[in-house]
C-alpha positions as CSV (number, residue, x, y, z in Angstrom):
1,M,-44.9,-20.4,26.5
2,N,-41.7,-20.9,28.6
3,N,-40.8,-23.9,26.4
4,R,-40.8,-21.7,23.3
5,E,-38.6,-19.1,25.1
6,E,-36.2,-21.8,26.3
7,K,-35.9,-23.2,22.8
8,K,-35.3,-19.8,21.4
9,L,-32.5,-19.1,23.8
10,D,-31.0,-22.5,23.3
11,K,-31.0,-22.4,19.6
12,N,-30.0,-18.7,19.2
13,Y,-26.3,-19.2,18.5
14,F,-26.5,-22.5,16.6
15,L,-29.3,-21.3,14.4
16,A,-27.3,-18.3,13.3
17,L,-24.2,-20.5,12.8
18,A,-26.1,-23.1,10.8
19,L,-27.7,-20.4,8.6
20,S,-24.3,-18.9,8.0
21,M,-22.8,-22.2,6.9
22,L,-25.7,-22.7,4.5
23,V,-25.1,-19.3,3.1
24,L,-21.4,-20.1,2.7
25,V,-21.7,-23.5,1.1
26,G,-25.1,-23.7,-0.6
27,Y,-25.9,-20.2,-1.7
28,S,-22.7,-18.2,-2.0
29,F,-22.8,-18.3,-5.8
30,L,-26.2,-16.6,-5.7
31,L,-25.0,-13.6,-3.7
32,Q,-24.1,-11.6,-6.7
33,K,-24.1,-7.8,-6.7
34,L,-23.8,-6.5,-10.2
35,R,-21.4,-3.6,-10.3
36,P,-22.1,-0.4,-12.2
37,Q,-20.6,0.1,-15.6
38,T,-17.1,1.6,-15.8
39,P,-16.0,2.9,-19.2
40,A,-13.1,1.0,-20.6
41,P,-10.6,2.7,-23.0
42,Q,-10.5,1.2,-26.4
43,N,-7.5,-0.9,-27.3
44,N,-6.0,-2.0,-30.6
45,A,-5.9,-5.8,-30.3
46,A,-3.9,-6.1,-33.5
47,Q,-1.1,-4.1,-32.0
48,Q,-1.1,-6.4,-29.0
49,I,-0.7,-9.5,-31.2
50,T,2.9,-10.1,-32.2
51,A,3.6,-11.4,-35.7
52,T,6.9,-13.0,-34.8
53,S,7.0,-16.7,-35.9
54,E,7.4,-19.4,-33.3
55,S,10.2,-22.0,-33.3
56,K,10.2,-24.9,-35.7
57,T,9.0,-27.2,-33.0
58,N,5.6,-25.5,-33.1
59,Q,5.2,-25.8,-36.9
60,I,2.8,-28.3,-38.3
61,Q,4.5,-31.0,-40.1
62,E,1.5,-32.5,-41.8
63,K,1.6,-32.5,-45.6
64,Q,-1.0,-35.2,-46.3
65,N,-3.9,-34.1,-48.5
66,G,-2.7,-30.6,-48.5
67,E,0.0,-28.0,-49.1
68,T,2.1,-26.7,-46.2
69,V,2.1,-22.9,-46.1
70,G,4.1,-21.5,-43.2
71,E,2.4,-23.1,-40.2
72,A,-0.9,-23.8,-41.9
73,V,-2.2,-26.8,-43.8
74,L,-4.7,-25.9,-46.6
75,E,-6.9,-28.8,-47.3
76,K,-7.6,-29.1,-51.0
77,S,-9.7,-32.2,-51.1
78,E,-12.7,-30.9,-49.3
79,E,-15.3,-28.2,-49.8
80,P,-15.5,-25.9,-48.0
81,Q,-11.8,-25.4,-47.7
82,V,-10.4,-25.9,-44.2
83,T,-7.2,-24.5,-42.9
84,R,-5.4,-25.6,-39.8
85,Y,-3.1,-23.3,-37.9
86,Q,-1.0,-24.0,-34.7
87,N,1.2,-21.8,-32.5
88,R,2.3,-22.0,-28.9
89,L,-1.1,-21.1,-27.6
90,Y,-3.7,-22.3,-30.1
91,D,-4.7,-25.1,-32.4
92,V,-7.2,-23.7,-34.8
93,E,-9.2,-24.8,-37.8
94,L,-10.7,-22.1,-40.1
95,S,-13.3,-22.7,-42.8
96,T,-14.2,-20.8,-45.9
97,L,-17.9,-21.6,-45.0
98,G,-18.8,-18.2,-43.5
99,G,-15.1,-17.4,-43.0
100,T,-15.3,-18.8,-39.5
101,V,-13.4,-20.8,-36.9
102,T,-14.6,-24.4,-36.7
103,R,-12.2,-25.6,-34.0
104,L,-10.5,-23.6,-31.3
105,I,-8.2,-25.4,-28.8
106,F,-6.2,-23.5,-26.1
107,K,-3.0,-25.6,-26.0
108,G,-1.8,-24.2,-22.6
109,E,0.7,-22.1,-20.8
110,N,4.4,-22.9,-20.2
111,R,4.2,-21.6,-16.6
112,Q,1.4,-24.0,-15.6
113,S,1.2,-27.6,-16.8
114,G,-2.4,-28.1,-15.6
115,I,-3.7,-25.6,-18.1
116,S,-3.6,-27.4,-21.4
117,N,-5.7,-28.6,-24.4
118,E,-8.9,-26.9,-23.4
119,A,-11.5,-27.2,-26.1
120,F,-13.1,-23.8,-26.5
121,Y,-15.1,-24.9,-29.6
122,E,-15.4,-27.9,-31.8
123,G,-18.1,-27.7,-34.4
124,E,-19.7,-30.4,-36.5
125,A,-18.1,-31.2,-39.8
126,Q,-19.3,-29.1,-42.8
127,A,-21.2,-26.8,-40.4
128,P,-20.6,-23.0,-39.9
129,G,-18.3,-22.2,-37.0
130,I,-17.9,-19.2,-34.7
131,F,-16.8,-15.6,-35.3
132,G,-19.1,-15.3,-38.3
133,I,-21.0,-12.2,-39.2
134,R,-24.3,-11.6,-41.1
135,F,-26.6,-8.6,-41.8
136,S,-29.9,-8.8,-40.0
137,N,-31.7,-6.9,-42.8
138,E,-30.6,-9.4,-45.4
139,D,-32.2,-12.8,-46.2
140,A,-28.9,-14.4,-47.3
141,D,-27.2,-16.4,-44.6
142,L,-23.6,-15.3,-44.7
143,S,-22.6,-18.1,-42.3
144,K,-23.4,-20.6,-45.1
145,T,-21.8,-18.6,-47.8
146,R,-18.4,-19.5,-49.3
147,F,-15.7,-16.9,-48.6
148,K,-12.4,-16.8,-50.5
149,M,-9.4,-17.3,-48.2
150,K,-5.8,-16.3,-48.3
151,L,-2.8,-15.9,-46.0
152,I,-1.8,-12.4,-45.2
153,P,1.8,-12.1,-46.3
154,G,4.5,-11.4,-43.7
155,R,2.3,-12.3,-40.7
156,S,2.2,-15.6,-38.9
157,G,-1.3,-16.6,-37.9
158,A,-3.0,-14.0,-40.1
159,Y,-5.8,-15.1,-42.4
160,E,-8.1,-13.1,-44.7
161,F,-11.6,-14.1,-45.9
162,I,-13.4,-12.2,-48.6
163,Y,-16.9,-12.3,-49.9
164,E,-18.4,-10.0,-52.5
165,K,-22.1,-9.6,-53.5
166,V,-21.9,-8.1,-56.9
167,G,-23.3,-4.6,-57.0
168,S,-24.1,-4.6,-53.3
169,Y,-21.2,-4.9,-50.9
170,R,-17.8,-6.5,-50.2
171,I,-16.9,-8.1,-46.8
172,N,-13.3,-8.6,-45.8
173,K,-12.5,-10.4,-42.5
174,K,-8.9,-10.6,-41.2
175,F,-8.0,-12.9,-38.3
176,Y,-4.8,-12.4,-36.2
177,F,-4.0,-15.1,-33.6
178,G,-1.9,-14.2,-30.7
179,E,1.4,-16.0,-30.2
180,K,2.3,-14.6,-26.8
181,E,-1.1,-13.8,-25.3
182,P,-4.4,-15.7,-25.7
183,I,-6.1,-13.1,-27.9
184,I,-7.6,-13.0,-31.3
185,A,-8.2,-9.8,-33.3
186,L,-10.8,-9.8,-36.0
187,D,-10.8,-6.9,-38.4
188,V,-14.0,-6.5,-40.4
189,S,-14.1,-4.3,-43.4
190,I,-17.3,-3.5,-45.3
191,E,-17.4,-1.6,-48.7
192,N,-20.7,-0.3,-50.2
193,L,-20.7,-1.3,-53.9
194,S,-24.2,-0.1,-54.6
195,P,-25.1,3.3,-56.0
196,E,-27.1,4.2,-52.9
197,E,-26.5,4.8,-49.2
198,R,-26.8,1.5,-47.3
199,R,-27.2,0.5,-43.7
200,Y,-25.4,-2.6,-42.5
201,P,-26.7,-4.0,-39.1
202,I,-24.0,-6.5,-38.2
203,V,-24.8,-9.6,-36.1
204,F,-21.6,-11.3,-34.7
205,H,-21.8,-14.9,-33.8
206,Y,-19.6,-16.7,-31.2
207,G,-19.8,-19.9,-29.1
208,L,-18.2,-22.0,-26.4
209,N,-18.2,-25.7,-25.6
210,A,-20.5,-26.2,-22.6
211,D,-19.6,-29.8,-21.6
212,V,-18.4,-30.3,-18.0
213,K,-16.7,-33.2,-16.3
214,H,-18.6,-32.8,-13.0
215,E,-22.2,-32.0,-12.3
216,Q,-21.3,-29.3,-9.8
217,D,-19.3,-27.4,-12.4
218,K,-22.4,-26.6,-14.4
219,A,-23.0,-23.6,-12.3
220,M,-19.7,-22.2,-13.6
221,V,-20.8,-22.6,-17.2
222,Q,-22.3,-19.1,-17.9
223,A,-23.1,-16.5,-20.4
224,V,-22.0,-13.0,-19.1
225,A,-22.3,-9.5,-20.3
226,K,-21.1,-6.1,-18.9
227,A,-23.7,-3.4,-19.5
228,Q,-24.8,-1.0,-16.8
229,K,-24.0,-3.9,-14.6
230,I,-22.7,-7.5,-15.1
231,M,-25.5,-9.9,-16.0
232,E,-25.2,-13.6,-16.2
233,A,-27.1,-16.8,-16.9
234,D,-25.7,-20.3,-16.0
235,H,-26.1,-23.7,-17.7
236,G,-29.4,-24.4,-15.8
237,K,-31.1,-21.2,-16.9
238,L,-29.8,-21.6,-20.5
239,S,-31.2,-25.1,-20.7
240,K,-34.7,-23.6,-20.0
241,K,-34.7,-20.4,-22.0
242,A,-32.5,-18.0,-24.0
243,F,-30.5,-15.3,-22.2
244,L,-31.5,-12.0,-23.7
245,I,-30.0,-8.5,-23.2
246,S,-31.5,-5.5,-24.9
247,E,-29.2,-2.6,-23.9
248,E,-25.8,-1.3,-24.8
249,I,-23.1,-3.8,-24.0
250,V,-19.5,-2.9,-23.0
251,W,-18.2,-6.5,-23.4
252,A,-19.7,-10.0,-23.3
253,G,-18.7,-13.6,-23.3
254,L,-19.1,-17.2,-22.4
255,I,-17.2,-18.8,-19.5
256,K,-16.7,-22.1,-17.8
257,K,-14.5,-23.2,-14.9
258,Y,-11.1,-21.6,-15.2
259,F,-11.6,-20.4,-18.9
260,A,-13.3,-17.6,-20.7
261,L,-14.1,-16.4,-24.2
262,L,-14.7,-12.7,-24.0
263,V,-15.7,-10.3,-26.8
264,K,-15.3,-6.5,-27.0
265,P,-16.3,-5.0,-30.4
266,E,-15.2,-1.6,-31.5
267,I,-18.7,-1.0,-32.8
268,K,-21.3,-0.4,-30.1
269,A,-23.1,-3.7,-29.2
270,V,-26.8,-3.0,-28.7
271,S,-28.2,-6.4,-27.8
272,Q,-27.4,-10.1,-27.7
273,E,-29.1,-13.5,-27.3
274,T,-27.4,-16.7,-26.0
275,R,-28.9,-20.2,-26.3
276,L,-27.7,-23.7,-25.3
277,L,-27.6,-25.7,-28.5
278,G,-26.5,-29.3,-28.1
279,H,-23.0,-29.3,-26.5
280,N,-22.4,-25.6,-27.1
281,M,-23.5,-22.2,-25.9
282,E,-24.1,-20.0,-29.0
283,T,-24.5,-16.2,-28.9
284,D,-25.6,-13.7,-31.5
285,M,-24.5,-10.1,-30.7
286,A,-26.2,-7.3,-32.6
287,L,-24.0,-4.3,-33.3
288,E,-25.1,-0.8,-34.1
289,P,-25.8,-0.5,-37.8
290,L,-23.1,1.1,-40.0
291,T,-24.3,3.6,-42.7
292,L,-22.1,3.9,-45.8
293,A,-22.3,6.2,-48.7
294,P,-22.0,4.8,-52.3
295,G,-18.4,3.5,-52.8
296,A,-17.5,4.2,-49.1
297,S,-15.9,1.6,-46.8
298,T,-15.1,1.2,-43.2
299,Q,-13.1,-1.1,-41.0
300,K,-13.9,-2.1,-37.4
301,Q,-12.3,-4.4,-35.0
302,I,-13.6,-7.1,-32.6
303,F,-11.3,-8.0,-29.8
304,I,-11.6,-11.6,-28.6
305,Y,-10.0,-13.1,-25.5
306,A,-9.9,-16.9,-25.4
307,G,-7.9,-18.2,-22.5
308,P,-7.7,-18.8,-18.8
309,Q,-9.5,-16.6,-16.2
310,R,-6.3,-15.2,-14.8
311,Y,-6.8,-11.8,-13.1
312,E,-3.5,-10.1,-14.0
313,V,-3.9,-11.2,-17.7
314,L,-7.5,-10.0,-18.0
315,S,-6.7,-6.6,-16.4
316,A,-3.7,-6.0,-18.7
317,F,-6.0,-5.4,-21.7
318,N,-7.7,-2.3,-20.2
319,S,-11.0,-3.6,-21.5
320,G,-12.7,-4.2,-18.1
321,F,-12.4,-8.0,-18.5
322,E,-11.1,-8.3,-14.9
323,D,-14.5,-7.3,-13.6
324,L,-15.5,-10.9,-14.5
325,L,-13.5,-12.1,-11.5
326,S,-14.6,-9.5,-9.0
327,R,-18.4,-10.0,-9.4
328,G,-20.6,-10.3,-6.4
329,I,-20.9,-8.7,-3.0
330,F,-17.6,-10.2,-1.9
331,G,-15.8,-9.7,-5.1
332,A,-13.3,-7.2,-3.7
333,F,-12.5,-9.5,-0.8
334,K,-12.0,-12.4,-3.3
335,I,-9.4,-10.5,-5.4
336,L,-7.6,-9.3,-2.2
337,L,-7.4,-12.9,-1.0
338,L,-6.2,-14.1,-4.4
339,K,-3.4,-11.6,-4.4
340,S,-2.5,-12.6,-0.9
341,L,-2.4,-16.3,-1.9
342,K,0.0,-15.5,-4.7
343,F,2.1,-13.4,-2.3
344,F,2.5,-16.4,0.1
345,N,3.2,-18.7,-2.7
346,Q,6.2,-16.6,-3.7
347,Y,7.8,-17.7,-0.4
348,S,6.4,-21.2,0.1
349,H,6.6,-22.2,-3.6
350,N,3.6,-24.4,-2.9
351,F,0.0,-23.3,-3.0
352,G,-0.9,-25.9,-0.4
353,W,1.4,-24.3,2.2
354,A,0.3,-20.9,1.0
355,I,-3.3,-21.8,1.8
356,I,-2.2,-22.9,5.3
357,L,-0.2,-19.7,5.9
358,M,-3.2,-17.6,4.7
359,T,-5.6,-19.5,7.0
360,L,-3.2,-18.9,9.9
361,V,-3.0,-15.2,9.2
362,I,-6.8,-14.8,8.9
363,K,-7.3,-16.7,12.1
364,G,-4.8,-14.4,13.8
365,L,-6.5,-11.3,12.5
366,F,-9.9,-12.5,13.7
367,S,-8.6,-14.0,17.0
368,P,-9.9,-11.1,19.2
369,L,-13.4,-11.6,17.7
370,T,-13.2,-15.3,18.1
371,N,-12.0,-15.1,21.7
372,M,-14.9,-12.7,22.4
373,S,-17.3,-15.2,20.9
374,F,-15.9,-18.2,22.9
375,K,-15.9,-16.2,26.1
376,S,-19.5,-15.1,25.6
377,M,-20.5,-18.7,25.0
378,K,-18.7,-19.8,28.1
379,K,-20.4,-17.2,30.2
380,M,-23.8,-18.1,28.8
381,Q,-23.1,-21.7,29.6
382,A,-22.2,-20.8,33.2
383,L,-25.6,-18.9,33.5
384,Q,-27.7,-21.8,32.2
385,P,-28.7,-23.0,35.7
386,K,-29.8,-19.5,36.7
387,L,-31.7,-19.1,33.4
388,K,-33.5,-22.4,33.9
389,S,-34.4,-21.3,37.4
390,L,-35.9,-18.1,36.1
391,Q,-37.9,-19.9,33.5
392,E,-39.4,-22.2,36.1
393,R,-40.2,-19.3,38.4
394,Y,-41.8,-17.1,35.8
395,K,-43.2,-19.7,33.5
396,N,-46.6,-18.0,33.5
397,D,-45.3,-14.5,33.1
398,A,-43.4,-13.9,29.9
399,T,-42.9,-10.2,30.6
400,K,-41.4,-10.7,34.0
401,L,-39.2,-13.5,32.6
402,N,-37.8,-11.3,29.9
403,Q,-37.2,-8.5,32.4
404,S,-35.4,-10.9,34.8
405,M,-33.2,-12.3,32.0
406,M,-32.2,-8.8,30.8
407,E,-31.2,-7.9,34.4
408,L,-29.2,-11.2,34.7
409,Y,-27.3,-10.4,31.5
410,K,-26.6,-6.9,32.5
411,K,-25.4,-7.8,36.0
412,N,-23.0,-10.5,34.6
413,K,-22.0,-8.3,31.6
414,V,-23.2,-10.8,29.1
415,N,-24.5,-10.2,25.6
416,P,-26.8,-13.1,24.5
417,L,-25.8,-12.4,20.9
418,G,-22.1,-12.1,21.7
419,G,-21.4,-15.7,20.8
420,C,-22.6,-15.4,17.2
421,L,-22.2,-11.7,16.2
422,P,-18.3,-11.9,16.0
423,M,-18.6,-15.0,13.9
424,L,-21.1,-13.5,11.6
425,L,-18.7,-10.6,11.0
426,Q,-16.3,-13.2,9.6
427,I,-18.8,-14.6,7.1
428,P,-17.8,-12.3,4.2
429,I,-14.2,-13.5,4.5
430,F,-15.3,-17.1,4.7
431,I,-17.5,-16.7,1.6
432,A,-14.8,-14.8,-0.4
433,F,-12.2,-17.4,0.5
434,Y,-14.5,-20.2,-0.5
435,Q,-15.2,-18.5,-3.9
436,M,-11.6,-17.7,-4.5
437,L,-10.3,-21.2,-3.8
438,N,-13.1,-22.7,-5.9
439,D,-12.4,-20.4,-8.9
440,A,-8.6,-19.8,-8.7
441,I,-7.0,-21.2,-11.8
442,E,-3.6,-21.0,-10.0
443,L,-4.6,-24.2,-8.1
444,K,-5.3,-26.2,-11.3
445,G,-2.6,-28.8,-11.6
446,A,-0.8,-27.4,-8.5
447,P,0.4,-30.2,-6.2
448,F,0.6,-30.1,-2.4
449,I,2.2,-33.1,-0.7
450,G,2.2,-36.9,-1.3
451,W,-0.9,-38.1,-2.9
452,I,-2.4,-34.6,-3.4
453,K,-1.4,-33.9,-7.0
454,D,-3.9,-31.3,-7.9
455,L,-5.4,-28.7,-5.5
456,A,-8.2,-28.0,-7.9
457,E,-9.4,-31.7,-7.7
458,P,-10.4,-34.0,-4.9
459,D,-7.3,-35.5,-3.2
460,R,-8.0,-39.1,-4.4
461,L,-5.9,-41.3,-2.1
462,W,-6.9,-44.2,-4.2
463,A,-9.5,-45.1,-6.8
464,F,-12.5,-47.3,-6.3
465,P,-13.2,-50.1,-8.8
466,T,-16.7,-48.7,-9.4
467,I,-18.6,-45.5,-8.8
468,L,-20.3,-45.4,-5.4
469,P,-23.6,-43.5,-4.7
470,F,-23.0,-40.1,-3.0
471,I,-19.2,-40.8,-2.9
472,G,-17.9,-41.1,-6.4
473,S,-15.0,-43.0,-7.8
474,S,-12.2,-42.4,-5.3
475,F,-11.4,-42.5,-1.6
476,N,-10.7,-38.9,-0.5
477,I,-9.0,-38.6,3.0
478,L,-9.1,-34.8,3.4
479,P,-12.9,-34.6,3.7
480,L,-12.8,-37.3,6.4
481,L,-10.1,-35.4,8.3
482,M,-12.3,-32.3,8.0
483,V,-15.3,-34.2,9.5
484,G,-13.2,-35.4,12.4
485,S,-12.0,-31.9,13.1
486,M,-15.6,-30.6,13.0
487,V,-16.7,-33.2,15.5
488,L,-13.8,-32.4,17.9
489,Q,-14.4,-28.7,17.5
490,Q,-18.2,-29.1,18.3
491,R,-17.4,-31.1,21.4
492,M,-15.0,-28.4,22.6
493,T,-17.5,-25.7,22.0
494,P,-19.4,-24.6,25.2
495,Q,-22.8,-26.1,25.0
496,M,-25.7,-23.8,25.9
497,S,-28.4,-26.3,25.0
498,T,-29.7,-28.9,27.4
499,S,-31.5,-30.8,24.6
500,P,-29.8,-34.1,23.6
501,E,-31.4,-33.8,20.1
502,Q,-29.8,-30.4,19.5
503,A,-26.4,-31.7,20.8
504,K,-26.6,-34.7,18.5
505,M,-27.5,-32.5,15.5
506,M,-24.6,-30.1,16.1
507,N,-22.0,-32.7,17.2
508,I,-22.6,-35.5,14.7
509,M,-25.2,-34.8,11.9
510,M,-23.8,-31.4,10.8
511,P,-20.2,-32.6,10.4
512,I,-21.5,-35.7,8.4
513,M,-23.6,-33.4,6.2
514,F,-20.6,-31.1,5.5
515,G,-18.5,-34.2,4.8
516,F,-20.8,-35.3,2.0
517,M,-21.0,-31.7,0.7
518,F,-17.2,-31.3,0.6
519,Y,-16.3,-34.9,-0.4
520,N,-15.8,-34.2,-4.1
521,M,-14.8,-30.5,-3.8
522,P,-11.3,-29.2,-4.7
523,S,-8.7,-30.4,-2.2
524,G,-7.5,-26.9,-1.8
525,L,-10.9,-25.8,-0.5
526,V,-11.1,-28.8,1.9
527,L,-7.5,-28.1,3.1
528,Y,-8.5,-24.6,4.0
529,W,-11.6,-25.8,5.9
530,L,-9.6,-28.5,7.7
531,M,-6.8,-26.0,8.8
532,N,-9.4,-23.4,9.8
533,N,-11.0,-26.0,12.1
534,T,-7.6,-27.1,13.4
535,F,-6.5,-23.6,14.3
536,S,-10.0,-23.0,15.9
537,I,-9.5,-26.2,18.1
538,I,-6.2,-24.9,19.3
539,Q,-7.7,-21.5,20.1
540,Q,-10.7,-23.1,21.8
541,G,-8.3,-25.2,23.9
542,L,-6.6,-22.1,25.2
543,V,-9.9,-20.3,25.9
544,K,-11.4,-23.3,27.6
545,R,-8.9,-23.0,30.4
546,M,-10.5,-19.7,31.3
547,I,-12.6,-19.9,34.5
548,V,-15.9,-18.0,34.4
549,I,-17.5,-17.1,37.7
550,P,-21.1,-15.7,37.7
551,H,-22.1,-12.7,39.7
552,H,-22.0,-13.5,43.5
553,D,-25.8,-13.2,43.7
554,D,-26.2,-16.0,41.1
555,E,-23.5,-18.5,42.2
556,D,-25.5,-20.7,44.4
557,E,-28.8,-20.5,42.6
558,K,-29.8,-23.7,40.8
């Protein structure tokens, strides 16, 4: 019985710390608290899209097999007719088959070179694309129906698609592609041509390319929807079954690392279904049916955002899209840290130095708690001989042993949980910082120093001639420095355990395990962990000089 008590006491702090680390690294993406719905004011996307033409450098110069009209090339030689349009933000192909977009490339931002040529969607040739509509109560598949296409006069990046079913209805779809902001407005007009009142239950289709470069990024390929709360399904879940939502939806979309395609219809969305089909995620969103009298018509708008997951951009549309970045229990911390990172970058002009400055500030804010933790551990280490003596003396009386230990702690003003509780209070900040650095698009393409050219990628000091198991294709030095800092930090930490196995696990095995886990993670995240360990080592070095003397009744007892 005393062996169990001893192991429990020895492992108390380290077990809590190990569990905290596992929460931080292995399961943080599962800690999602879906926030309640907040009504978002309607916006007119067409008003947000400027119609001013871009400079001649952005115009398409191609004239082969087609006729140049403004910035678009109308392909005459193929059926269905395909139109290509480019501006500063988008490279788009539109098809008369369903009046859809068959290719959507986000070309990038002038302010950040790392955000460029992101393929949102590339469909198969002669296949229906995205942003198509159909009626759920009709057998005809409008996605495979030929629409008539024409340019909207006086507007750059504005296209109109028309389909008429004689004696039944006329559909008019107008696309407006943003030239200054990554938004697309789709105006849908329906006219009832029949002599009777008709209901038109619209199903809107959209999709996103789901290919990823790294296996670990699959968790960031997700279908999301904001209803009463934010719901989501990642690549793994979608590969097994469809993601179904059967309640009113405020906005919905498809996301992958750094980028998002978000949809907010003017018509109430009542349900949707997302499936993983080949290389794409495909979603059908059911809208509340429109009822039209004979000869009546109506126009509704679907607002589409197709661009980077940048907080200030998403929040500017007053559509609630920014909730995408503040999901989860620690979402508020994450946004606060993101804003702080940008604040420090204004002065450092380098996100690497901004990470170091933020790490230093956080360590400073938590230094009283950290000092308390180190001091408590040092006191517990000084009391180990007395505790061992009590365990030997009362090895057959657990009640007396516990009573004696409590008296010992009280007399020496020691809290046996004092070493881990202050650190556990810091876990929300650690997790939020981890999530923020892993998701922040600001780090994509952002250099630090020397060989670290992109804080969103591993540091890659040099490339290997082949891919190595568990390592990858490059030699990354930051994770090795991080492992070294963890080993040094563990050796400086007051050891409360007398077990060589426990000491070996904490001093060697855990740093190695973390080294493998962090080896191919973004260098910005590894830099944070390395600097956090470095500042902790300095702090521990100062605390280690403190001399702890047990109560005079316990000094000579062995």
